Structures are given as structure tokens and as C-alpha cells.
C-alpha positions as CSV (number, residue, x, y, z in Angstrom):
1,M,-177.1,36.8,-57.3
2,K,-175.6,33.8,-55.6
3,R,-178.1,30.6,-55.9
4,L,-177.4,27.3,-54.0
5,L,-177.3,24.4,-56.7
6,L,-180.4,23.2,-55.8
7,L,-183.7,23.9,-58.3
8,L,-186.5,21.8,-57.6
9,S,-189.0,21.3,-60.3
10,L,-192.5,20.2,-59.5
11,I,-195.2,19.5,-62.1
12,V,-197.8,19.1,-60.0
13,A,-200.5,17.1,-61.9
14,L,-197.9,14.4,-62.7
15,G,-199.6,11.0,-62.2
16,A,-203.1,12.7,-62.2
17,F,-204.6,12.3,-65.5
18,P,-208.2,11.8,-64.5
19,A,-207.8,15.0,-62.7
20,L,-206.9,17.1,-66.0
21,A,-210.7,16.5,-67.2
22,Q,-212.0,18.2,-64.3
23,E,-213.3,22.0,-64.2
24,S,-211.0,22.9,-61.0
25,V,-208.4,21.2,-59.5
26,T,-206.5,22.1,-56.3
27,H,-202.8,21.2,-55.7
28,A,-200.7,20.5,-52.7
29,V,-197.4,21.6,-52.2
30,T,-195.0,20.6,-49.0
31,F,-191.7,21.3,-48.8
32,D,-189.2,21.4,-45.6
33,G,-192.3,21.4,-43.5
34,F,-194.1,24.4,-45.5
35,S,-196.9,23.9,-46.9
36,F,-199.8,25.3,-49.2
37,N,-202.6,24.6,-51.6
38,F,-203.5,26.3,-54.7
39,P,-206.3,26.1,-57.6
40,D,-205.2,25.5,-61.2
41,S,-207.1,28.4,-62.1
42,L,-203.9,30.4,-60.5
43,A,-201.3,28.0,-61.8
44,T,-200.6,24.7,-62.6
45,N,-196.5,24.1,-62.2
46,V,-194.2,25.4,-59.3
47,N,-190.7,25.5,-59.3
48,I,-188.5,25.6,-55.6
49,T,-185.5,27.5,-55.8
50,Q,-183.3,27.8,-52.6
51,Y,-181.4,31.0,-52.8
52,A,-178.2,31.2,-50.5
53,G,-178.5,35.2,-50.1
54,D,-175.9,37.6,-51.4
55,P,-173.3,39.3,-49.3
56,T,-174.9,42.2,-47.0
57,T,-172.4,44.4,-48.9
58,V,-174.0,44.0,-52.5
59,E,-175.1,47.3,-54.3
60,Q,-178.3,46.8,-56.1
61,P,-181.6,48.3,-56.5
62,G,-184.0,46.8,-53.7
63,G,-180.4,45.9,-51.7
64,P,-178.8,42.7,-51.0
65,E,-180.9,39.4,-51.2
66,V,-181.8,37.7,-47.7
67,R,-181.3,33.8,-48.1
68,H,-185.0,32.1,-48.7
69,T,-186.7,29.7,-50.2
70,Q,-188.8,30.8,-53.1
71,F,-192.0,29.0,-54.6
72,D,-192.5,29.9,-58.2
73,L,-196.1,29.2,-59.6
74,Y,-196.5,29.4,-63.4
75,N,-198.4,28.2,-66.2
76,G,-196.8,26.4,-69.1
77,S,-193.5,24.5,-69.2
78,I,-191.2,27.0,-68.2
79,A,-191.0,29.5,-65.2
80,Q,-190.6,33.0,-66.3
81,G,-189.1,34.8,-63.6
82,T,-190.7,36.7,-60.3
83,Y,-192.1,39.2,-62.2
84,G,-193.3,37.1,-65.6
85,S,-195.0,34.1,-63.4
86,A,-198.2,34.0,-62.0
87,G,-196.3,34.6,-58.5
88,T,-194.2,33.7,-56.0
89,V,-194.1,32.6,-52.4
90,N,-190.6,33.4,-50.5
91,V,-190.2,31.5,-47.0
92,Y,-187.5,33.4,-44.8
93,R,-186.1,32.5,-41.6
94,L,-186.3,35.8,-39.4
95,A,-182.6,35.1,-38.0
96,D,-181.1,35.4,-41.5
97,F,-182.0,39.1,-41.4
98,A,-179.0,40.3,-39.7
99,G,-176.9,42.7,-41.5
100,Y,-179.6,43.3,-44.3
101,D,-180.7,46.7,-43.4
102,L,-183.2,47.5,-46.2
103,A,-184.9,44.2,-45.5
104,Q,-184.6,44.1,-41.7
105,Q,-186.7,47.9,-41.8
106,Q,-189.4,46.0,-43.7
107,V,-189.5,42.9,-40.9
108,N,-189.8,46.0,-38.4
109,L,-192.5,47.3,-40.2
110,L,-194.6,44.4,-39.9
111,Q,-193.7,43.4,-36.2
112,S,-195.1,47.1,-35.3
113,L,-198.1,46.8,-37.4
114,L,-199.1,43.3,-35.8
115,T,-198.2,44.9,-32.2
116,Q,-200.1,47.9,-32.6
117,R,-202.9,46.9,-34.9
118,P,-203.6,50.5,-36.2
119,D,-206.4,51.0,-38.2
120,L,-205.2,50.4,-41.9
121,A,-207.6,52.8,-43.5
122,Q,-204.7,55.5,-42.9
123,Y,-202.4,53.8,-45.0
124,M,-204.5,53.5,-48.2
125,M,-203.9,57.3,-48.8
126,A,-201.5,58.8,-50.8
127,D,-198.7,61.2,-49.5
128,M,-196.0,61.8,-51.9
129,T,-193.8,63.6,-49.1
130,S,-193.5,60.4,-46.8
131,E,-192.6,57.1,-46.7
132,A,-194.7,56.8,-43.2
133,S,-197.7,55.5,-44.8
134,N,-195.8,52.4,-46.6
135,L,-196.8,49.1,-46.0
136,P,-194.3,46.0,-45.3
137,F,-193.0,44.8,-48.8
138,L,-190.3,41.9,-49.7
139,P,-188.5,41.5,-51.7
140,V,-187.7,45.1,-51.3
141,A,-188.8,46.8,-54.4
142,P,-187.0,49.8,-56.1
143,G,-189.5,52.8,-56.4
144,S,-192.3,54.2,-54.7
145,Q,-195.3,52.3,-53.3
146,V,-197.8,54.7,-54.8
147,I,-200.9,52.4,-54.5
148,R,-202.0,50.7,-51.0
149,A,-205.5,49.1,-51.3
150,R,-207.8,46.6,-49.7
151,A,-205.3,46.2,-47.0
152,S,-206.4,44.0,-44.1
153,Y,-204.6,41.8,-41.5
154,V,-204.5,38.2,-41.6
155,D,-204.6,35.6,-39.0
156,T,-204.5,31.8,-39.0
157,S,-203.1,29.4,-36.9
158,S,-199.9,29.5,-38.6
159,F,-199.7,33.1,-39.1
160,Q,-200.3,36.6,-38.7
161,G,-199.7,39.5,-41.2
162,V,-201.4,41.9,-43.7
163,S,-202.3,41.4,-47.5
164,Y,-203.2,44.4,-49.6
165,I,-203.2,45.4,-53.3
166,T,-200.2,47.6,-54.2
167,L,-198.0,49.3,-57.2
168,Y,-194.8,50.8,-57.3
169,R,-193.7,53.6,-59.1
170,L,-190.2,55.3,-60.6
171,D,-192.1,57.9,-62.6
172,V,-195.2,60.1,-62.9
173,A,-197.8,58.0,-65.2
174,P,-201.2,57.2,-65.7
175,I,-201.8,53.2,-64.1
176,I,-203.0,50.8,-66.4
177,G,-204.7,47.6,-65.4
178,S,-201.9,44.9,-65.7
179,E,-199.6,47.0,-63.3
180,F,-200.7,45.8,-60.0
181,R,-199.6,43.4,-57.2
182,Y,-201.5,41.2,-54.7
183,T,-199.1,40.7,-51.8
184,F,-199.3,38.9,-48.6
185,Q,-196.6,39.9,-45.8
186,G,-196.5,37.6,-42.9
187,I,-194.9,36.2,-39.7
188,S,-195.3,32.6,-38.5
189,S,-197.0,32.1,-35.1
190,D,-193.7,30.9,-33.7
191,G,-191.9,34.1,-34.8
192,T,-189.2,32.2,-36.7
193,A,-190.2,32.7,-40.2
194,Y,-191.3,35.5,-42.7
195,V,-193.6,34.8,-45.6
196,A,-194.0,37.1,-48.5
197,A,-196.5,36.0,-51.4
198,N,-196.3,38.6,-54.2
199,F,-199.0,37.7,-57.6
200,A,-199.6,39.8,-60.5
201,L,-202.9,41.1,-60.9
202,N,-205.0,42.6,-64.0
203,T,-208.3,44.7,-63.9
204,G,-210.5,46.1,-66.4
205,L,-211.0,49.0,-63.7
206,F,-208.3,50.7,-65.7
207,P,-207.1,50.9,-69.0
208,A,-205.0,48.8,-70.8
209,E,-202.8,51.4,-72.3
210,V,-201.6,55.1,-71.7
211,G,-203.9,57.2,-74.2
212,Q,-202.2,59.4,-77.3
213,D,-203.3,62.7,-75.7
214,F,-201.7,62.2,-72.5
215,D,-200.4,65.5,-71.0
216,L,-197.7,65.2,-68.5
217,D,-197.6,68.1,-67.1
218,A,-201.4,68.6,-66.3
219,F,-201.4,65.0,-65.1
220,S,-198.5,65.5,-62.9
221,E,-200.2,68.7,-60.9
222,Q,-203.1,66.4,-59.8
223,F,-201.1,63.1,-59.4
224,E,-201.9,62.6,-55.7
225,G,-205.7,63.0,-55.9
226,Y,-205.3,60.6,-58.7
227,L,-203.5,58.3,-56.8
228,N,-206.3,58.6,-53.8
229,E,-209.0,58.3,-56.3
230,S,-207.3,55.1,-57.9
231,M,-207.2,53.6,-54.5
232,G,-210.9,54.2,-54.0
233,T,-212.0,52.3,-57.1
234,L,-209.7,49.5,-56.0
235,N,-211.2,49.5,-52.5
236,N,-214.9,49.4,-54.0
237,A,-214.5,46.7,-56.4
238,T,-215.5,43.1,-56.1
239,P,-213.0,40.4,-55.8
240,E,-214.3,39.1,-59.2
241,D,-212.8,42.5,-60.8
242,F,-209.7,41.2,-60.7
243,A,-207.8,38.4,-62.4
244,P,-206.7,36.3,-60.8
245,S,-209.8,36.7,-58.6
246,L,-209.2,37.7,-54.8
247,T,-211.1,34.9,-53.4
248,A,-208.9,32.8,-55.1
249,L,-205.6,34.5,-53.7
250,D,-207.0,34.9,-50.5
251,A,-207.7,31.2,-50.0
252,L,-204.3,30.8,-50.7
253,I,-202.9,32.7,-48.0
254,Q,-205.3,30.9,-45.6
255,S,-203.6,27.4,-46.7
256,F,-200.1,28.7,-45.2
257,S,-198.7,26.1,-42.7
258,F,-195.7,24.9,-41.1
259,A,-195.5,21.5,-39.7
260,A,-195.1,21.7,-35.8
261,G,-191.8,22.2,-35.0
262,N,-190.6,22.4,-38.5
263,A,-189.1,26.0,-39.3
264,P,-188.0,26.9,-42.8
265,N,-184.9,24.8,-43.8
266,V,-182.9,26.6,-45.3
267,P,-179.1,25.1,-45.3
268,P,-176.9,27.1,-43.4
269,T,-174.5,27.9,-46.1
270,P,-172.1,30.5,-45.0
271,I,-172.6,33.9,-46.9
272,P,-169.5,35.3,-48.2
273,Q,-169.0,38.6,-47.0
274,V,-166.7,41.1,-49.0
275,T,-165.9,44.6,-47.4
276,L,-166.0,47.1,-49.7
277,T,-165.6,50.1,-47.6
278,P,-164.2,50.8,-44.3
279,T,-166.8,51.2,-41.8
280,P,-166.0,53.5,-39.0
281,S,-168.7,54.8,-36.8
282,S,-168.5,58.2,-38.5
283,M,-168.3,56.8,-42.0
284,G,-165.1,58.7,-42.9
285,G,-167.0,62.0,-41.2
286,L,-170.0,61.7,-43.4
287,A,-172.6,60.3,-40.6
288,G,-174.2,62.0,-37.6
289,R,-174.7,65.2,-39.2
290,V,-177.5,66.7,-41.3
291,W,-175.9,68.3,-44.6
292,Q,-177.6,71.4,-46.0
293,L,-176.9,72.4,-49.2
294,V,-175.9,75.6,-50.1
295,S,-174.7,76.3,-53.5
296,Y,-174.2,74.0,-56.4
297,G,-172.9,73.8,-59.9
298,N,-169.7,74.6,-62.5
299,P,-167.4,76.0,-59.7
300,D,-166.9,79.2,-61.8
301,E,-170.2,80.3,-61.5
302,L,-171.9,78.5,-58.3
303,Q,-175.6,78.9,-58.3
304,P,-176.8,79.8,-54.7
305,A,-179.5,77.2,-52.9
306,L,-182.6,78.5,-52.9
307,E,-183.9,80.5,-49.7
308,N,-186.3,78.6,-47.7
309,V,-186.2,75.7,-49.8
310,P,-184.0,73.3,-47.2
311,V,-182.3,70.6,-49.4
312,T,-180.8,67.8,-47.2
313,L,-178.3,65.0,-47.0
314,E,-177.9,62.4,-44.3
315,F,-175.8,59.2,-44.3
316,D,-175.9,56.2,-42.2
317,E,-175.5,52.5,-42.6
318,A,-178.8,52.1,-44.6
319,G,-177.6,54.7,-47.1
320,V,-178.3,57.9,-48.1
321,A,-181.3,60.0,-47.6
322,G,-182.6,63.8,-47.5
323,S,-184.8,66.0,-48.9
324,A,-184.6,67.3,-52.2
325,G,-186.5,70.5,-52.0
326,C,-190.0,69.1,-52.9
327,N,-189.6,65.2,-52.6
328,S,-188.1,63.1,-50.2
329,Y,-185.2,60.8,-51.8
330,S,-183.1,57.9,-50.3
331,G,-180.3,55.4,-51.7
332,D,-177.0,53.4,-51.1
333,F,-173.8,54.5,-51.5
334,Q,-170.3,53.2,-51.0
335,F,-167.0,55.2,-49.9
336,D,-163.1,54.7,-49.3
337,N,-160.9,57.5,-48.5
338,T,-162.2,60.5,-50.5
339,T,-164.0,58.6,-53.0
340,I,-167.7,57.9,-52.9
341,I,-170.2,56.5,-55.6
342,I,-174.1,57.1,-55.1
343,G,-176.2,54.2,-56.4
344,T,-179.7,54.2,-57.5
345,I,-181.7,57.3,-55.8
346,V,-185.8,56.7,-55.4
347,S,-187.5,59.5,-54.4
348,T,-191.2,60.6,-53.9
349,M,-193.1,61.9,-56.8
350,M,-194.5,65.2,-55.7
351,A,-195.1,68.0,-58.1
352,C,-193.7,71.7,-56.9
353,E,-193.5,74.9,-58.7
354,E,-190.2,76.3,-60.6
355,P,-187.5,77.0,-59.9
356,V,-188.0,74.1,-57.0
357,M,-188.3,71.8,-59.6
358,E,-185.4,72.8,-61.6
359,Q,-183.0,72.8,-58.6
360,E,-184.4,69.6,-57.1
361,N,-183.6,67.8,-60.5
362,A,-180.0,69.3,-61.0
363,Y,-179.5,68.2,-57.5
364,L,-180.7,64.6,-57.9
365,S,-178.8,64.4,-61.2
366,S,-175.6,66.1,-59.8
367,L,-175.4,63.8,-56.3
368,Q,-176.0,60.5,-58.5
369,S,-173.1,61.1,-60.4
370,A,-170.7,62.2,-57.4
371,T,-167.1,60.8,-57.4
372,S,-165.3,62.0,-54.5
373,Y,-166.1,64.3,-51.3
374,Q,-164.0,66.5,-49.2
375,I,-164.9,67.4,-45.7
376,D,-163.5,70.4,-43.8
377,G,-164.9,70.9,-40.5
378,S,-168.8,72.0,-41.0
379,Q,-168.5,71.8,-44.8
380,L,-168.9,68.9,-47.2
381,Q,-168.3,69.0,-50.9
382,L,-169.0,66.4,-53.1
383,T,-167.2,66.3,-56.5
384,Y,-169.3,65.5,-60.0
385,D,-168.7,66.0,-63.5
386,G,-169.4,69.3,-64.1
387,G,-168.9,70.8,-60.7
388,F,-169.5,70.9,-56.8
389,L,-172.3,70.1,-54.2
390,N,-171.6,72.4,-51.4
391,F,-173.2,71.6,-48.0
392,T,-172.9,72.8,-44.5
393,A,-173.8,71.0,-41.0
394,P,-175.5,73.7,-39.2
């Protein structure tokens, strides 16, 4: 990650010693025309960092970071980073999203929501087979968005957006009370800026740790129902059932504003571009087709793919995606001539019966470790350590 050499530390209570004796203090922050207020019940300090942005070709979980200004709210003398602080507020220019496909997808999703204004109740239901119920979230988070609760539209004189409680998962496990995030994702009224606020939440509505008698197999079978029940618990709670209070977080969002005619002023430092792969429109013959698995494993004893359980693979500029038989998945990749590298794969977490899950686990593990590919007409073969994945494009 490349950072602009500018780090501004604001100790918001400096010079205001009499205020320290008050029960509640509200702090005001203004930088490059963007302003907001927050009470010391949320945080006492704030760091402001300008990120120059990553090259669009960087391969990392969540994809490359778009240039932005980050306000990091925290307590104590040293900020602890995005997920260790009380929370962050990121300000982006919409013009800077060009070429950042994963981030641009989140922008497009939010713009569509704000234009069509569907009932957000439909998003607060678990569907482990599809990402269509996801709500927008920046920065792009690795994992599956398994919780969306208390979702609502937010309209002010400066912004339109959505706020909700969320939780991302890379595995199937019970939820503990300290895992939730409160987020606001919004676009400025003049259409030039995107603001993403993300704050850590804790609640006693869920246990503080996983019990020692936890049964993963039994839990996996009812995971989707468990998620729906959890979202219902969150939706029926009061704002004061959370720490910090949702009332304080909602007030923070309401205070966001831009000075008239003053869009976020991130210095126009050129973003260095690094070409990692050739990018013909067909991507070496990989793109433009839906590849379906026909066999896999050791070449001396290839395992035929299960009938009536299609396993698919698609390539495009955003990465790889498809169905692993039970769950959908996505990830990033690089290729050069016949060499291929599959990045981190994220999948939904629906549990299916054997032998579907056995095949899915073998497939995703093999795909993740692929090292080369070969295309012969409508046939694609991926080589990994230990065998082949053989596909056809019907």
C-alpha cells in the first residue's frame, strides 16, 4: 500500500482543558472542506491520512485501494488502525474509481439503490447461494456479507446513502457480540464524492465467546436459519443495546457535510501503473466462455465430475467466478502466456450433502493452487500440484 507522505494527527481536545471536566464533549473536525462532529463517547482523537491509492493491478484481498482521505477515530495516544480503532470515515472522489473494478461495483450498487429505492427489508434475509442480497460496502471486504440488519436510507442536505449493521465471514461459526460493524455508505448531493463510515460494535445480545460444546456439523446444517434469526435479534434491539450507541453513530452520519463547491481535495498524484499480464479482450482465450468441470485429480485416475451438479468457472477483468457445486465463489487471478495464478477465493457458505461437498472442497483447493493452463478448442485444462482440472465450454 502506497501512502502519500502526509499524516495529520489531531488531538481534538487540545487547548480546551476546561472541557475535560464536562460529562459530554462534542468535537468538530474539518479538513479539505469535509466536516463532521462526534462526541467523546465515540472517540477522543482523530488521525487524518491521505492515501495515494494502489496501482489498479495490485493483487490483494479486497483488491487495490482507491485514493482517499481517511479519518481514523480512536481513544488513547496512538491510533490502532482501521479494525483496531473506534472507527474510520473514508472520503473518495468518484472520479478516482476508474479502473478499480471491485470498488466500482460497490459504487454502482449504491447508485442503483439510491435511484430505485427498493424496500431494504429484502436485503435483511440470508441467502447463502447468491450475492444479490449484499448491500454496498467500502473498502471492499474479503469474505461473505452474512449479516445485514437495521438497514435504512439516510438523506441529508449533503448526502444520500444507506446505513446498516453488518458482519463478514470466511467460515461457518457462531457470532460473538464484538464482531459487528456499523456502516454508512453514501454519495454527496453533487455526485462527486463517496463517503464510507465503518465503526466497531459490541452487544450483549450475542455471547462473548464460542462455547466449548460447539458442534460444527450440526451448526452448519442450520447456518442460514441461524443468520436469519440473528438478523431478527438485531432488528428488534434498541439503539442502546449496542456499544457505542446507535443513536450516537446515527448523529455522526447526520453531521457529515461539504463546504459549498468544495469536493474532497485529494492531491492528484499520478498512480503508478504496473502491467502484470497481457490484457487482450479474450484474456488468452480464457474469457467470454462458461467453463464447466468434467474431471479432476491425479492424471492416472481422473475423477469424473458429479452428474447434475454443474461446477463452473468464468474469467473476466474483475477476476474469476462461478459455482463450485454447492456454493458460488469469486476471486482474482493473473496470467501470462500459459502461466496462471489464482488469488484468494471467497465463497458463500451453504452446506450441502456428500459427495457434493467433498467434490467442492477438492475443486476449490485445486483451483487455488493452479499454476498453468492450456486451451484446445473448447477444452481447458488447469494444472495444479497433484493433478488437473479439466473443463469444457458447451
